[in-house]
C-alpha positions in Angstrom: 119.9 92.3 92.2 116.9 92.6 89.8 114.1 95.1 89.9 111.4 93.7 87.6 109.0 95.7 85.5 106.2 97.1 87.7 108.1 96.6 91.0 107.1 99.1 93.7 110.7 100.2 94.1 110.4 102.2 90.9 107.2 103.9 91.8 108.9 107.2 92.7 110.5 107.6 89.3 109.0 110.3 87.1 109.7 110.3 83.4 108.5 111.8 80.1 107.1 109.5 77.4 109.5 109.1 74.5 108.1 108.1 71.1 110.5 106.4 68.7 109.8 106.3 65.0 111.6 103.9 62.7 111.3 102.3 59.3 112.9 99.1 58.1 112.2 95.4 57.9 108.9 95.8 59.9 107.8 98.9 58.0 107.1 102.3 59.5 106.7 102.0 63.2 106.3 104.0 66.4 106.9 102.8 70.0 106.6 104.4 73.4 109.9 104.5 75.1 110.0 105.6 78.7 113.8 105.5 78.8 114.6 108.3 76.4 117.2 110.8 77.5 119.4 113.5 76.1 122.9 112.6 77.1 125.0 115.4 75.5 124.6 119.0 74.4 127.5 119.2 71.9 126.9 117.2 69.9 123.2 116.6 70.7 123.1 113.0 71.6 120.0 110.9 72.7 119.9 107.5 74.4 117.0 105.2 74.1 116.8 101.9 75.9 114.3 99.2 74.7 113.6 95.5 75.0 115.7 93.4 72.6 112.9 91.7 70.6 111.1 94.9 69.5 110.4 95.8 65.9 112.1 99.1 66.7 115.4 97.3 67.4 115.3 95.5 64.1 114.4 98.7 62.2 117.2 100.7 63.8 119.8 98.1 63.3 118.8 97.8 59.6 118.7 101.5 58.8 121.0 103.2 61.5 118.4 105.9 62.1 115.4 106.8 64.2 113.2 109.7 65.3 113.0 110.7 68.9 109.9 112.5 70.1 108.6 113.6 73.6 104.9 113.2 73.8 102.8 116.2 74.5 100.3 116.2 77.5 97.4 115.7 75.2 98.8 112.5 73.5 97.9 109.9 76.1 95.8 107.8 73.7 98.7 107.9 71.1 101.2 106.8 73.7 99.0 104.0 74.9 98.7 102.6 71.4 102.4 103.1 70.6 103.4 101.3 73.8 100.7 98.7 74.0 101.1 97.0 70.7 104.0 95.4 68.8 105.1 96.7 65.5 105.8 93.2 64.4 102.0 92.5 64.3 100.3 95.9 64.1 100.8 98.8 61.7 100.6 101.4 64.5 101.4 104.3 62.2 98.3 103.3 60.0 96.1 102.9 63.1 97.2 106.2 64.6 96.7 108.0 61.3 93.2 106.6 61.1 92.6 108.0 64.7 93.6 111.4 63.4 97.2 111.7 64.4 99.5 113.1 61.8 102.9 112.0 60.6 105.2 113.9 58.2 108.2 113.0 56.2 111.5 113.7 58.1 113.6 116.5 56.9 116.8 114.5 56.6 116.1 110.8 57.4 113.7 108.3 55.9 111.6 107.8 59.0 108.2 109.4 59.6 108.0 112.1 62.2 105.0 112.6 64.5 103.3 116.0 64.6 102.0 117.8 67.7 104.7 116.6 70.0 106.5 118.7 72.6 109.9 117.9 71.1 111.3 115.9 68.1 114.8 115.1 66.7 116.0 113.1 63.7 118.9 110.9 64.9 121.6 108.9 63.2 122.8 105.8 65.1 126.3 106.2 66.5 126.4 103.4 69.1 124.5 100.3 70.2 125.1 98.2 73.2 123.4 95.6 75.4 123.0 96.6 79.0 121.2 94.0 81.2 118.0 93.0 79.6 117.7 96.1 77.3 119.4 97.4 74.1 120.7 101.0 74.3 120.9 103.0 71.1 122.7 106.3 71.0 121.7 108.7 68.2 123.2 112.0 67.2 120.5 114.6 66.3 120.8 116.0 62.8 117.8 118.3 63.2 115.5 119.0 66.2 112.7 121.3 67.3 110.6 121.9 70.4 107.2 123.4 70.8 107.3 125.5 74.1 103.5 125.7 74.0 103.2 121.9 74.4 103.8 120.5 77.9 105.3 117.0 78.0 103.2 114.0 79.0 104.7 112.6 82.2 104.6 109.0 83.5 104.7 108.2 87.2 103.4 105.2 89.1 101.9 103.6 86.0 99.8 106.6 85.3 100.0 109.7 83.0 100.4 113.2 84.4 101.0 116.7 83.2 103.1 119.4 84.7 101.5 121.0 87.7 102.3 124.1 89.7 105.9 125.4 89.5 107.9 125.1 92.7 110.1 128.1 93.1 113.8 127.8 93.7 115.1 129.0 97.1 115.1 132.9 97.5 118.3 134.9 97.1 118.9 135.1 100.9 118.8 131.3 101.2 121.1 130.8 98.2 123.6 133.2 99.8 123.4 131.3 103.1 124.0 128.0 101.2 126.9 129.6 99.3 128.5 130.6 102.6 128.2 127.1 104.0 129.6 125.6 100.7 132.6 127.9 101.0 133.3 126.7 104.5 133.0 123.1 103.4 135.7 123.4 100.6 138.4 120.7 100.8 
């Protein structure tokens, strides 16, 4: 079966906004990538899944590297520009710089890294495969940082959100009751 973009079946998914920076045949670029995930702790691996005809695909395939960022809650304008334009026709890095967003040279790679994000990692490509109508790139982080003061920008139902009230885990008594039931259910 297919579930096309914008289908109401996906309305309950909640994700952060990944921002992918690259450099290559299309020059310095940034794109919004909802499907950005950490997939391993040791080594730190990140998967990004993007449409096949994107400037980002061409840049990664040419250079074998990319920057992964998680947008901060105050970066909705930035993510709208990064996701709403193509790097094949628009120099999004230049436009964002003119709007006051700042990029810096990566510590290890040749890509630009965005400042003010909740998280960033410099990744070297270790695998690339086609899954359905998207290209998945797996990158190994060579250096990464997080700003615990910056809450991530969230995406749900076609709208941006920020973290709300924390929901507490079950109290100790309930966890003990659950543990007893789990013990009884062992195979």
